[in-house]
N, C-alpha and C positions, 0 to 999 in steps of 0.2 A: 739554805744551804745546806746539806747534811754533811759531818765530816768524821772520818775514820782518824783513830790515833797515828801518828806518824811512824815510819820505821826509823827511828833515829837518825834521820835527816839525810838519809843514803839514799831514797826513793826518788828519780828523775822521771822526766816526762819523754824521754827519748826513747823510740821504740828499738825493737830487734827484729824485724820481720824475716831477717834472712833465717833466724834462729827457728822461729816458728814454722816458716815454710820447710824447714829440713826436718821438724819433728813431724809434720805433714807427709814427708814425701818417704815410700814405701822403705826405702832403703833403711830408715832409722826404726823401723817397726819391731827388729829383733830386741833392740837395745836404745831406747830414747831416753834413758837416764843421764847421761854426761850433758845432753842437749838442754835437758829440764835444768841442769845446774848452770849452765850457760844462760837460762831465759831467767834464773833467780837472780841474777846482776842486777835484773830491771824488774823489781816485784811488780810494778804496774807499768805494762808499756804499751804506749799508743801503736797502731799498727797503720799501714798506708790506707787503708780502707776507711780508716775512722773507728774501727774498733779497738777494744782495750783487752790486753791478755793480763793476769794476775796469776802469778806463780808460787808465792809465798805463804806459808801455813796462816800466820796471822791475818793478814789481808784476805785470803780465801775464807776463813772461819768468819772474819767479821762481816764480810759482804754476804755470806750465806745467811747469816742471821740479821740482816738488816732489811727492814720491813720499806726501806724506799725503793729495794730491789723487784722487778716483776719477772713472773715466770710465763707471762701471757705474750705472746708473739704480737699481738696487734699494739702493744707499747713499744715496739722497736719503730725507730724513724724510719728505717727500711723493713718493713714486715716481710716475713720468708713466707713462702707457700706452705700450706698443710698438704701433709701425705693422706690426711684423713677423707678428701674430697666431699666437705661438708658435714663427716659424722660430728657427734657429740665427741669432745675431746677428753682426755682423763684428766683428773684434779691435780696432776703435777705440771700441768701446762695453764693452771688456773693460780689464782691470787685471793687474798682473802677479803671477803668472809667467804666467798663460795667454796674455795679450796678447803678451808677448814671444817664446812658444814659437810662436804663430800668425804672429806677424810675421816670425820668422825662417824659417819654412816657406815664407813665401809670397816675401820678399824673393830668398831662394835662387834664384828663377827672373825675378826682375823686373828685376836690377840688378847693381853690383859688391856683393861680391868675386865671385861665384858664376858670374854671368853678365853680366860687364861690357860686352859687345858689344850689348845688348839694344836701347837707343836708338838707337845707332848703326846697327844693322842695321835699323832700320824709317824710316832716311831715305830712301831710294828711295822707298817704300812712301808715305811722308807728304806729300812734294814730289808724287808721281803724284797723290794723293788731292784736294790743294789745286788742284793745276793745271788737273785736270778739272771741279772744282765753279767755277773761276773761268774755265774756256772757256765754261762753260753761262751765264755772266753778260754775255758779249760782245753788245754791240749793244744791250744793254738801257739806256734813259736812268734808268731809276731801279730800285733794287735794293734788298733788306730783307738787310743783313747778315747778322741773325739767321736768319731761315726759310731765306735761300738758301745759306749759308755756314757760320756760327759753328754752328748746331744740328746739322745732318747730317753735320759733319766728325769730331766727336769720337766719335759712334756709330760710324762706319764704322772708324776706328782700332781702339777697343775689340773690336771684334767679330773683327776681323782678328787681333788679339794674341791673343784667347780661343781664337781657332778655330773660330768660328761658322760654318756654311756659308752661302755665298753667298745661298742661297735662303731663310734665314732671315732674313736682316737687315731685310727690311722693317717685319717683325713685332717686332724689335727697336726698330726707331725708334718704331714706334706706341707700344709698351710705355711706354718712355722719355718719351714726349711726355705721356702720360696720368700717370706717376708726377711729371714735373716741375710738371705743371698742378695736381695734387692736394695739393703740398706748400704751394701756394699758396692753399688752399681757406680760405674765410670762411665760417663758417656764417650770418652777419648778410646775407650778399649773394649767395651763390654757390649755384647750384643744389646738392641732395646729390647728384647723379647725378656731378659732377666728383669728389667724394670717391669715390665707389663704383668709378667707371672706375680712380683711381689703387689702390684696395684691389685690384681683380680684376687689373689688371697687374702688381703685384707677386706675385699668386699665381701667375699664367700664367708669368712670367718665372723664378720659383722652378723651375717645372715644368719647363720648357724646358730650364733651365741643369743641373738634375739628370739629366734624361734624356742630354744631352751626354756629361755627367762619367762616367756609366755605361757610356756607348759606349766610352770613353776608356781605359777598365779594360784592361789588357794589351794597348795599342794603342800603343806610346811613339809622339809626334811633336814636333815643334818647338813647336806652339802652348801657350799657358799652361795649358789644363785638361788635356792629355795630361800636360804635367809634373807637374802636381799630384797627378794620379791615379795617377801610378807612380813616384812618387818616394820612396825608403825612404831619407832623411837620417838625419843625426844625431839628430832630433827624432822620428824615424818616420812614417810616412805621415799625410798631413793626410785628416780624415775626410771624407765627401762632402759632408755638410751644410755643413761649414767651407769647402769649396771652392767650394761655389755660393755662400755669405757672402761670400767673399773676391770672387769674379767680380762678384756683384751691387755690391759695393761700388767697385770698378774702373769699372763700366759706371754708375752712378747720380751718385757723387761726383765720378768723373772728369769726366763730362760737363758735370755744371753748372758746375766750375770753368773746364774750357776755354771753354766757351760764353760767360762773363762775361768772361773775361780775354780773349778776342779782342775781344768787342765792348766792352768797357770800352776795350781799346788802341786800337782805331780809332776810337772817338768821341774819346778823347784826343789822337790825333794829327790828327784835324779840326780841332780845337779849336787846334793848337799847328801851324800849318802849315810854319812854319821846322824844326820837329824831323821832320815827313814829308817834307820834300825832303831834308833831311840822312840818312834813311833810304835814300831812293832812291841819294842820291848814296855812301853810306858803308855797304853793307850789314852790316858789321860790328858796326854800333852797334845791332844788334837786341838782342844778348846784353845790355849793362847797363841797354838800355831795357827789356827785359821785366822785369828785376829792379825797374826805377824804377816801372813799372807795379803790379807787385805791392805797393810800398808805397804808391803814389800812388791809385791804385784797385783795391783788392784785390777778386778775387771773392768770397771769404769773409770777411764783414765782423765777425761776432759769431761765437762759440763759445757758444751759449745756455746750457748748463749744465755744471759741474762739480760734484762733491760733496765737502765734506770728511769724511774718515775720522774726524778728532779734532777738537778746538776747535784752530784757528790763529789767529795774530794775523799781520795784514798792514799793515804800516806804521800800527801804534799801533790798528787796529781787530782787536776779537777776533771771529771768525767761528766760531760755534757748529757742532759737530758735525752732520753731515748738512744743511747749508743749502746751497740751490742757489746757487752763483756763477757768474754772468755775464762772460765775458772781451769786451771790446770790441777787436779785434784792430786794427781799422781805426784807431781811435782811438789805440792807442799807435803804430802805425806813423807818425803825425801828431803825435808828442809832441815840442815843441820843446827839451825838455830831452835828448832822444837825437838829434833830426836838426836840423840846421840849414836854416832857412828851409823847414819842412816843406810849407808848403802851395804851394810852387813843383816843377813837373813840371821835373827835370834829370836827364837819360839819364846825365850825366855825374858823379852824385855818386858819391862814395866812400864807403866804410865803410858798406855799405848792408844793415845787418842787420835787414831788415823781418821782420813778422810775417804775411807773406802765405801760407806753408803752415804758420804755427803754430810749436811749437818742442818741444823735450822729446821723450818716447818715442813721442808721437802726430806727431811731425813727417811731414807728408804724403808716404808712401812712394812715390807715383804723382810727386812733385815733377818729377824729370828728364824724364819723359816729356812733363808738362805743359808745362814750360819749351820744349821743343824743338818740340812742335805749334803753340804761339804765334809763336815765333822764324820758322818757316816760314810760318806764315799771314799773319802781318804783314807780312815780307818780301813775298812774292807778290802780296799785297793792292794795297800802296804800290807795287809795280812795273807792276802791268798794268792798275790801275784808271785810267781816264781821266779826270783832274782831279775827282776825286771831292769832292762837297760835300754837307754837313748839310741834309735837307729841314726837320727841325724840332730844335731846340736849347732847352732840351732834351728828348731824345725821350720816350717813355711808358716807365716803368720797370714790373718786374715786382712784385707787391705786397711780397714778401719782404724785409725787412731784415737779414736773416742772409744770404742768398746774393743779394747785389744786384747787379743790372746790368739793361739795357734789355730789355724784351720785343719791341721791333723796333727796329732802327736804319735807318731810309729813308736813302739818299743817291741823289743823282743823279751822274751822270756824262757826259761828253762835252760837247755846246753846250746840253743842256738845254732 
């Protein structure tokens, strides 16, 4: 049996299902943080359905770096249905050694050490795209940061990175929109059409990406699809199905992360006008500021499941083999045992080892690009918008407690 270090004898095996249910209830979406604090009283909490919730920084970090934990849904004692309809899964849903092999093949073309200039090489494109979107907002007294800016920006960037022809981009925007809407599907309140459109969008996206990959064979280029389709590296050539799954991961996971990070960031700055003014005056502040946003208002709040390969003990709690383990990343990043005054937004914070991009072998491999996109976006928004003010606080949020962010962020600018 694998054992993690104890939490000073404080951890118990009693669960707090009421707290978790309240976190998942939509009424908590605008401010789940007091409930996370309540959850941390029992760092490892067994739920009524037999799953386990882990909410404290040290335990989350330990378990994210534990080789006895699985990201493969088949290792759950009660496997979940796949939304991919039999298509290849991306490597984030795999374990070593297959995960490691595919991730190495992808990262050879996505950043250091093999392509160290990828993100810096995109600087001009990122800045031009951001400025073009902001140009379209000129003269508008009221704008929606989500619809008018944060949503279209990352789709455009990922399409450019992958090498999607410009004439295909509008279709990609529609597919991403339908997929994102379907993630929030609630059978109790939503029409089934919402789910069906998401399923169809996934199929259409896979088919289009597959055709693009097929066209790239024997046609080396600078785009990511071309590089993956023609690379015979140390691990061999990536199969077309895996290239499609990797591209889809970049498009969907990367998109949702950036939308929430930019929108949560703008909301936080409007709530902290002194910091907003500092960013105007000190553009270099944006680097630590985005790190603090990843801790304070992370775009991914929860990892809904991991599976235990074998019985493990986490801080005195035995978690049986096959159990579903839910990791509350946002709670860990506000753990007062790890961060001083964790509920304060402080861009000058030092030693900010947050969980905003996870940890361990599944640390977000698109993190460097996500950071730079957000840094450029917030710097330009703050510089160019004219006396922006929130229309509603809190704004309306998306239904998902996992990928948490406003569904709209209406702001006024100018004289109003």
